[in-house]
N, C-alpha and C positions, 0 to 999 in steps of 0.2 A: 755823334755816338761812336765810341770806340777810340782806340789809341792810334793816332795817325802814323802810318808807315809800318806798323808792327806786322800785320798779316802778310804783306808782300815779302818780308824778310824770311818768314818761317814757312811760307807756302810750299816750297819745294820739298820740305821734310814731312809734309802731311800726306796721308794715304787716302785714296779714293775708295770708299766702301759702299756696297749696296746696303740699303737700310734693313734688308732681311737678315743680315749678319748680326743684328742686335735683338733677335728674337729672345723673349723671356727676360729682357733687360728693363729696368725701371729708368726711364729717361726724364730728367727735369727739363721742362720746356720754358725757355725765356719768352714769355707771351707777347710782350710789347713789340719786339721786332716782327713777329708774326702778324700782329694786328696792324702795324704800320704798312707792311707789304700789302695786306688785304685792303686797307683803306685807300691805298694809292689807286685801286681800281674803281673807286667810287668818289672821286674828288668833288664832282659837281653836287652830288646829293649832300655831302657834308658841308660844302661851302654855303649852299642855299638852305641848309637845315631841313632837307626833305626826308621824311620818314622812310626808312629802308631796312630790310632784313638781309640784304646781300652779304654783309660782313659776317653775320652769324652762320649763314648757309655755307660760305667758303670755309670758315673756321671749323665747322662741324665735319666737313669733308676731310680736312687735314687730320683731325683727331682720328676719324674712322680709318684713314689710310694707315696710321701708325698701329691702330688696334688690329687691322687686318694682317699685319706682320707679326703679331704676337707680342707687341711692345706695350708696356704699361706706362703711359704718360703721367707725369706729375706736373700740372700746370702752375707756373709761378709768375705772379704779377708784381709790378712795381706798386708800392704803397704810397705813403705820405711823403711830401717833399723833404729832402734832407738839407739841413742848414748848411752843411759843407758844400752843397751843390747850388746854393742860392744864386750866386753870380751866373753860373752856367745856365740855370733855368730862366733867369731874368733876361739874359742875352738871347736865348732861344725865343722867348715870348716877344721881344722887340723885333726880332727878324720876321716872325710870323705876322706881326702887325704891319711891318713894311711890305711884305708880300701881298697881304690883303689889299692894301692900297694900290699895289701894282696890278693886281687882278682887275680891280675896278677901272683902272686907267686903260688897260688893254681892251676891256669890254667896251669902253666908250669909243675906242678906235675901231670897234667891230672886228678885232682880232681874237676870235674866240678860241682858236687852237692854242695860242700863246697863253691866254688867260687860264685855260684848263690845265696847262702844264704848270703854271705858277700856283694853281689851287693846291697842288700836291705839297707845296712847301708851306702851306698854311695848316696842314693837318696836325691835329693833336689827339691823343687818346683821352677822352673824357671819362669820368666815373660812370656816366650813363652807358657808354660803350662797354666798359668793364662789366657792368651789371648785366648787359645783354650776353656777354661771353660766359660769365659765371653760370648763368641759367642753362646754357648749353652743356657746361661741364656737369652740373647737377643732374640734368636730364639723362646724360649718358653715364652717370655714376663715375665720373672722372675726378680724381683727387686734385684739389687746387689749394693754393695758399696765396693770399694777398699779403705781401711782405710788410713788415712794419715800415720799412723805408725802401731800400734798393733791392731789386730782384737779383742783381749780381752777387751781393753778399749772401742773400738767402740761398741761392743755388750753390755757391761755394760751400756754405755750411752743410747743406743736405748731402753733397758729395763727400765732404770731409768726414761726416758722421756715418757714412755708409748707407744712408737712407735712399739714395739714388745711385745708379751705376755710372752715369755720365750725364752730360748737359748738351742740349741743343740750342744754339743761338746764332745770331749774326753779329754779335757784339764782342769785339776783341778785349773789352774791359775786363772780361772774366779771367783772362790770362794773368795779369798782375796780381789777382787775388790768390793765385796758386792752384787753380783747378787742374786736375790731372788728365781728364778725358773730356774733350769738347767736340761736338759735331757741328761743323759749319756748312753753309751752302746746301741745305736740304732742298731738293727740287722735286720731291715726291718719290724718288727712286734712289738717288745717291747722296752721299754726304762726304765732306772732307774731314777725316779724323785727325784731330790734334791730340797728341799726347805730350805730357810735360817734358819728355825727353827731346821733343822737337827744338826746344830752346837751345840746348847744348849742341845738338846736331847742326843747327843753323849758324851758331857762332862759337861759343865756348862755355866753360863752367861758370865763369863770372856772369855771362849773359843770363844763364839759368838762375843762379843763386841770387842775383840782384835785379831781376826783371822789374820788380815793383819800384825800386828806386829809379831805374832807368825810365820807366813809364811816367813817373811823377815829374822827373826832370824834363822830359820831352813834352809834357803837357797832357793833362787828363781832366776828367770832370771836376776834380776837387782842387786843381791848381793849374793856372794858365802856364803855358810854355814860356821860357825865357827866349826871346827872339833869337833865332839862329841855332837853337839847341833842339835837335830831333833825336830819334832813337839811336842812330849810329854815333852821333857826336857824344850823347850821354854815355853810351857804352864805352867809348874811348876814354872818357874822363874816369869812369869807374875802374877801368883796367889799371890806371895809374895809382888810384887810391880808393879804398873802400870806406874811408871816413867821409861821410856826406858833408860835414861842415867844411872840411878841407876841399872837397870837390867843388862846393858852391863858391868858396873863396877863389879857387883857381879859375872857375868860369867868370867870376867878377873881374878878373884881370884882363879878360878878352871881350866880355859882353856886358851890356848894361843889365844889372840885376836889381830888381826892386828892393827897397830898403828893408822891408820885413820878410824877405823871401824865405829865410831859414825857418822862421816861426810858422809861416804858411805851409812850408814843406812838412814840418813836424805834424801840423794839423791834418794834412792830407794823409800822412803815414798812419796816424791814429785812426782816421776814417777807414782806411783799408783794413787795418789790423783788428779794430774793436767795434765795428759797426753792430748795430742791434738787429737781431734776427728772431724768427719764431721757431721754437723747437716743437715739432709735431708729436714728439714722444712724451714730453712733460706738459705740453699745451701751455707753455709760457714763453715770454720773451726773454732773451738773454744776449749778452755780448758775444761776439765771435771769440774774443779773448778779453779778459778784464782789462780796462784801460789803467795805465800806471799812474794816471793823474786825472783830476776832475775834467770831464769832457762833456759839458752840457750840450755842445753842438751836435752830439750823436743822437739826441732825442730822448725819449722816455721809454722805460721798461714797462710802463703800465699799458694795458690793452686799450686801444683807442677805437671808437666806432668809425666805420667807413661809410659816410653818408653823402648824399647829394640831393639837390632840389629838382623836382620834376614839375614842369608846367602842365596844368590840367585845363582843358578847354571848359569854359563856363557855359552852361546851357542858356544862360540869360544874355541875350545880345546887348552889347554896349558896355558890359562890365569887364574889368580886367581879368586875366587868367588867374585861376587859383594855383597855389603851389603846394606840393606835397613833399615831405621829407622821406626819402627812400633810404633804408639801411641795407647795406650789402653785407652778407655773411663773409667774414674774412677768411674762413677756413672750411673746407669740405673734405674731411679725411675719414669719415665713418664708412663702414662696409667696404673698405678697401683691403685687398690682400696684403699681408706684410711682405717685407723684402725677401725673407727666407723662402717664401712660397713661390715668388714670381721670378727671382733671379736664379735660373737653373743652368744657363749656358756657361761656357768656359769664361774665365776671367779675362780682362783686357791684357 
């Protein structure tokens, strides 16, 4: 999760702020990083599939903490898997399966502390967990959106359109989308404020204007890195030429570049530029920007139900568990004050 090496480069240009400074702001919350942090506190319950409500209790406390400071949270969840991220998701699933086997191995050695630590690497956010969290949002009348696909693109869109004032996340992937104001490292009291100007302050104008290309070259969720090419090296190549085809050619003279790398780069670029998001004002799906060519890998503009199977205990002993299809409401935006009513503090 995130662009490797990016945050350390810009960290010195970010400002430490108390969360109270964002009173009357609408903040888009990247929910999955929050959920992962919370689930890390209950790895055994998740690994052994023990029923628990601890994750919802902690999540609700975090929401109420923001509300107590006069902040209006807009909760944004990841949605359906994105085709462009298929390899990344497959690799993550394989790693989790590997760690599950490692957990069993350490349990057999009676090394429960090591097993518990590895259980954290097996954690995934299921639709059932999302369902639990959305019920908390509805109960507290908190606006939420389950994105068509990636929460990163959805959050960028909401900020770009002025629907939210800034974004709270732990994921540096939002930076190459072009987000202007991001709050990192929320600890209940303080955040690190990233502003888009941090990019130029950290390096130069090329770093700011071409951060998306730099991040794709260095490796992102949509395209693996060329071995030996990180953020700083990619930046050096972009300083010499802005033509990405020429940049890739120059890299190929020094590094081993996959045969179809330029086409894969273009596909990653299209995914950043034209991903499908939900527009809460028109209540329809749309592209961030219309793709200049056919791009079926971006998904569908049709609304898709968000469902999962829930096992139900059968009262008759000896019979298999019954299953029930649960439909999760993708958007909860009714009865929420509009931006003009809630954003009354000074602009960023």
